[in-house]
Each structure stands twice: as structure tokens, then as C-alpha cells.
DRENPATI-967122 format. One record per residue (C-alpha): x, y, z; residue number from 1. Coordinates in steps of 0.05 Angstrom, whole numbers. Example, Ala and Ser with C-alpha at 12.3 -4.5 7.8 and 13.67 -1.06 7.14 Angstrom:
REM residues 2
X; Y; Z; n
246; -90; 156; 1
273; -21; 143; 2
***
This chain:
REM residues 192
X; Y; Z; n
-315; -81; -139; 1
-264; -136; -133; 2
-196; -126; -164; 3
-149; -176; -194; 4
-90; -151; -153; 5
-116; -180; -88; 6
-54; -225; -88; 7
-14; -163; -70; 8
-47; -163; -2; 9
-26; -235; 7; 10
46; -209; 0; 11
32; -166; 61; 12
-9; -217; 100; 13
27; -278; 72; 14
12; -342; 109; 15
86; -355; 115; 16
147; -310; 110; 17
195; -321; 53; 18
271; -317; 57; 19
271; -266; 1; 20
227; -219; 42; 21
275; -224; 100; 22
335; -209; 55; 23
300; -149; 25; 24
290; -118; 94; 25
364; -101; 92; 26
354; -57; 30; 27
381; 13; 41; 28
334; 63; 72; 29
313; 117; 66; 30
287; 105; -4; 31
256; 165; -39; 32
212; 152; -100; 33
177; 200; -147; 34
122; 180; -195; 35
68; 211; -238; 36
0; 189; -211; 37
-55; 181; -263; 38
-124; 176; -232; 39
-163; 125; -273; 40
-221; 118; -224; 41
-291; 145; -228; 42
-276; 190; -168; 43
-239; 256; -179; 44
-223; 240; -251; 45
-168; 282; -280; 46
-135; 291; -212; 47
-65; 274; -237; 48
-2; 296; -203; 49
69; 279; -184; 50
73; 237; -121; 51
132; 232; -73; 52
140; 169; -31; 53
194; 163; 21; 54
208; 99; 59; 55
250; 113; 121; 56
252; 40; 144; 57
226; -28; 124; 58
174; -64; 165; 59
199; -127; 199; 60
174; -198; 193; 61
145; -189; 263; 62
105; -129; 238; 63
78; -170; 180; 64
60; -229; 226; 65
24; -183; 275; 66
-18; -151; 221; 67
-34; -219; 190; 68
-56; -247; 258; 69
-101; -187; 273; 70
-134; -191; 204; 71
-146; -267; 206; 72
-168; -269; 279; 73
-205; -203; 288; 74
-223; -179; 219; 75
-213; -117; 177; 76
-238; -67; 228; 77
-185; -88; 278; 78
-134; -89; 222; 79
-148; -15; 211; 80
-135; -2; 285; 81
-71; -43; 283; 82
-46; -6; 220; 83
-62; 62; 251; 84
-24; 42; 314; 85
37; 17; 276; 86
99; 60; 277; 87
111; 107; 218; 88
156; 77; 164; 89
154; 136; 116; 90
107; 183; 80; 91
71; 197; 15; 92
54; 267; -9; 93
42; 312; -68; 94
95; 366; -82; 95
49; 420; -53; 96
20; 382; 6; 97
38; 355; 74; 98
56; 282; 77; 99
11; 225; 100; 100
46; 174; 144; 101
58; 104; 117; 102
50; 47; 167; 103
77; -14; 131; 104
130; -23; 76; 105
158; -88; 49; 106
208; -99; -7; 107
219; -165; -43; 108
275; -176; -93; 109
256; -196; -163; 110
294; -247; -206; 111
316; -193; -255; 112
352; -154; -200; 113
295; -105; -188; 114
248; -104; -129; 115
174; -104; -113; 116
152; -55; -60; 117
86; -61; -23; 118
61; -6; 23; 119
-1; -7; 68; 120
-30; 50; 108; 121
-96; 80; 128; 122
-123; 136; 85; 123
-137; 209; 102; 124
-209; 223; 121; 125
-230; 296; 112; 126
-276; 332; 160; 127
-336; 330; 113; 128
-328; 256; 102; 129
-321; 244; 177; 130
-383; 285; 191; 131
-428; 259; 135; 132
-406; 185; 141; 133
-415; 167; 67; 134
-403; 97; 40; 135
-330; 114; 26; 136
-317; 108; 101; 137
-323; 32; 91; 138
-259; 35; 49; 139
-206; 58; 99; 140
-140; 32; 69; 141
-89; 56; 19; 142
-48; 2; -15; 143
12; 18; -60; 144
50; -32; -102; 145
111; -13; -143; 146
157; -55; -186; 147
226; -27; -200; 148
278; -53; -247; 149
351; -59; -226; 150
363; 13; -250; 151
311; 40; -201; 152
256; 55; -252; 153
187; 24; -257; 154
113; 32; -248; 155
59; 14; -199; 156
-11; 22; -173; 157
-42; 58; -114; 158
-110; 40; -88; 159
-133; 97; -44; 160
-202; 74; -20; 161
-197; 0; -7; 162
-223; -52; 41; 163
-201; -123; 53; 164
-241; -186; 65; 165
-220; -258; 73; 166
-252; -310; 27; 167
-252; -374; 67; 168
-272; -415; 6; 169
-211; -395; -36; 170
-167; -383; 26; 171
-146; -315; 0; 172
-150; -242; 16; 173
-197; -202; -28; 174
-185; -129; -43; 175
-246; -87; -58; 176
-239; -16; -85; 177
-291; 38; -78; 178
-270; 65; -146; 179
-268; 23; -209; 180
-193; 24; -218; 181
-132; 42; -177; 182
-88; 102; -191; 183
-32; 85; -239; 184
38; 104; -218; 185
79; 118; -281; 186
152; 137; -289; 187
170; 114; -218; 188
242; 133; -203; 189
288; 124; -144; 190
318; 191; -123; 191
380; 183; -80; 192
***
């Protein structure tokens, strides 16, 4: 199913870099966020939990340009390879689990003094999923978008089983989710 927040991916794979993106790369790191994740999808309903996101460093404009070029020239399958081969920029985890490496993190300042954070990585594939090869294997990305106010509080969305396509007709990236709705991130807070 297509989602309306496909423009978030354009922030990652923007056709041109913006000065605000380059300024935001100087934002202090590490940045540790906590949020309450509310699963609104038709998969694992009721699986709600606190989530910890740590960004150890911001991805560079060169990182963004490399991922954009791979996606536009070679398609989403090669984008997955490029993301998996990107250096670790942080992690996401539940309080009782090991972390999953994040591969791309970008911060853009907002006019009100806050910031928008976009994170892209591959998603964990369990042994049963790897063996059985269900349709979910066609949705290999995790995309996280968070908006923070100037006080370091906000909300966001996390799409755990996602794939990207490029619509030539509209000249835009299309985000398709396996589930019907992304996970909502509520009560996002910066923890220093």
C-alpha cells in the first residue's frame, strides 16, 4: 500500500542538497532519543514498547548523494546492498533487546527552531523469515522520521517493512509499506 509520507524519502534521496541539510550535519552527536512506539499496523498489533534511538554521527552529503545515485541508477535492490554496506551511524533498540545498526541519519533544522530527523536502515530478518521467504522479504527497509521542537520533544513515525520505487511519471520516490500504517512514535524526547 502506498503511503502519503513518500516525500520523506525524497529528503533522503533529494535530487539536490540544501544548505540547511549541510548546516544540520554539525548538530551535536551523539543524540539519544526515547519514544513510546505504538504499533498501528495489521502486523503484530498491540506490540507497543519504549524505543531507544541513538545517533552517533550524522551522514554526510556525500553519503546521501551515493545512496541517491545507487537508487536512481541501479534500483531498490542495489540500494539495499548500499545501505547494508554503509557505515554504522547509530542504533535503535527496545529496552530489553540488543540494538539494530542504523545506516543513514540526516537532520534538517525547522523554522521554529526544532529539527526533522530522517533515519534509513535495513531491517532485521529472522531465521524463519529467511528460510520461508514470505512476501515480507520484499520490504527490506526501515525508515524513521522524527520532528522535534526546540525543547527536544516531538513525535514521529517508523515504517519497519518498507520498499521504495521510483515513479518516473511524477518524478518522485514512492514508499510502499507491507503493513497498513507505520508505527507511531509518541512522546519523543532527547536524553542528554
